[in-house]
C-alpha positions in Angstrom: 158.6 225.9 134.1 161.7 227.0 135.7 163.6 224.8 133.5 162.8 226.2 130.5 164.0 230.1 131.4 167.2 228.3 132.8 167.5 226.2 129.3 166.9 229.7 127.7 169.9 231.6 129.8 172.3 229.1 129.0 171.6 229.1 125.3 171.9 232.8 125.4 175.3 232.4 127.2 176.8 229.9 124.4 175.2 232.2 121.4 176.7 235.4 123.6 180.0 233.6 123.4 179.8 232.7 119.7 178.6 236.7 118.9 181.5 238.1 120.6 184.0 235.8 119.0 182.9 236.2 115.5 182.8 239.9 116.1 186.3 239.8 117.8 187.6 237.9 114.4 185.5 239.9 112.0 187.2 243.3 113.8 190.5 242.1 113.7 189.9 241.2 109.9 188.5 244.5 108.8 190.2 246.9 110.8 194.0 247.7 111.7 193.4 248.3 115.3 190.2 247.2 116.4 190.3 246.5 120.3 188.4 242.8 120.9 185.4 242.9 123.1 186.2 241.9 126.6 185.1 238.7 128.0 183.7 240.8 130.6 181.1 241.9 128.0 179.8 238.4 127.3 176.9 238.0 130.6 175.5 241.5 129.1 175.3 240.2 125.7 174.0 237.3 127.3 171.5 239.0 129.1 170.4 241.0 126.1 169.7 237.9 124.1 167.6 236.5 126.9 165.6 239.1 127.4 165.0 239.3 123.9 164.0 236.0 123.6 161.7 236.0 126.6 160.0 238.9 125.3 159.7 237.4 121.9 158.0 234.6 123.8 155.5 236.6 125.6 154.6 237.9 121.8 157.2 240.8 121.7 155.3 243.5 122.6 156.9 245.1 125.6 154.2 244.9 127.9 156.5 242.5 130.3 159.5 243.3 132.4 162.2 241.2 133.1 163.1 241.2 136.8 166.5 242.2 138.2 168.8 239.3 138.8 171.1 239.8 141.7 173.4 236.9 142.1 170.8 234.2 141.5 170.8 233.5 138.0 172.4 229.9 137.8 169.8 228.8 141.1 
């Protein structure tokens, strides 16, 4: 069961990197002086994707709270 959540987190990180890259490419083409999303924002985007996917797995009713991760994300 724990492996399912680990896989979901890793997939969320890969998707977050793709989202940030695509956004940065789009913003560079669409605007003259658009500041890119910094690489430091990827974990925040990944966590948002992860939370959304976990919530969807629980029925998406908003009744499940995700615990805070304090440096234990990769254990």
